[in-house]
C-alpha positions as CSV (number, residue, x, y, z in Angstrom):
1,X,0.0,0.0,0.0
2,X,2.8,2.4,0.9
3,X,4.5,1.7,-2.5
4,X,1.3,2.7,-4.3
5,X,1.1,5.9,-2.4
6,X,4.7,6.7,-3.1
7,X,4.2,5.9,-6.8
8,X,1.2,8.2,-6.9
9,X,3.2,11.0,-5.3
10,X,6.0,10.4,-7.8
11,X,3.6,10.5,-10.7
12,X,2.2,13.9,-9.4
13,X,5.7,15.3,-9.1
14,X,6.7,14.2,-12.6
15,X,3.5,15.5,-14.1
16,X,3.9,18.8,-12.3
17,X,7.4,19.2,-13.6
18,X,6.2,18.3,-17.1
19,X,3.5,21.0,-16.9
20,X,6.0,23.6,-15.8
21,X,8.1,22.9,-18.9
22,X,5.1,22.7,-21.1
23,X,3.6,26.0,-19.8
24,X,6.9,27.7,-20.3
25,X,6.8,26.7,-23.9
26,X,3.3,28.1,-24.4
27,X,1.1,25.2,-23.5
28,X,-2.7,25.3,-22.7
29,X,-4.1,27.3,-19.9
30,X,-4.7,24.3,-17.6
31,X,-1.0,23.4,-17.9
32,X,-0.1,26.9,-16.8
33,X,-2.4,26.5,-13.8
34,X,-0.8,23.2,-12.8
35,X,2.6,24.7,-13.2
36,X,1.7,27.6,-10.9
37,X,0.5,25.1,-8.2
38,X,3.6,23.0,-8.7
39,X,5.9,26.0,-8.3
40,X,4.0,27.2,-5.2
41,X,4.2,23.8,-3.6
42,X,8.0,23.7,-4.2
43,X,8.4,27.2,-2.7
44,X,6.4,26.1,0.4
45,X,8.6,23.1,0.8
46,X,11.7,25.2,0.5
47,X,10.5,27.6,3.2
48,X,9.5,24.9,5.6
49,X,13.0,23.3,5.3
50,X,14.6,26.7,6.0
51,X,12.4,27.2,9.0
52,X,13.2,23.6,10.2
53,X,16.9,24.3,9.9
54,X,16.6,27.5,11.8
55,X,14.6,25.8,14.6
56,X,17.2,23.0,14.9
57,X,20.1,25.5,15.3
58,X,18.8,28.5,17.4
59,X,22.3,29.6,18.5
60,X,23.3,30.6,15.0
61,X,21.3,33.9,15.3
62,X,23.3,35.2,18.4
63,X,25.7,37.2,16.1
64,X,28.8,35.4,17.1
65,X,30.4,32.0,17.2
66,X,32.8,32.5,20.0
67,X,33.5,29.6,22.3
68,X,34.3,31.5,25.5
């Protein structure tokens, strides 16, 4: 069952990437909409990973790295 879910997610990712390329080359309006959703999802994932890294290392924002 898990394999089927992962294959479904993989198919959605590949389809989204294909729509991004197709929309860039002047594809139909629906491909442009799918491309917009795909790019927005990618941006959300990038931001969540940045936030996760910041929360794992809270001492990096103290302005110094001194080991006194």
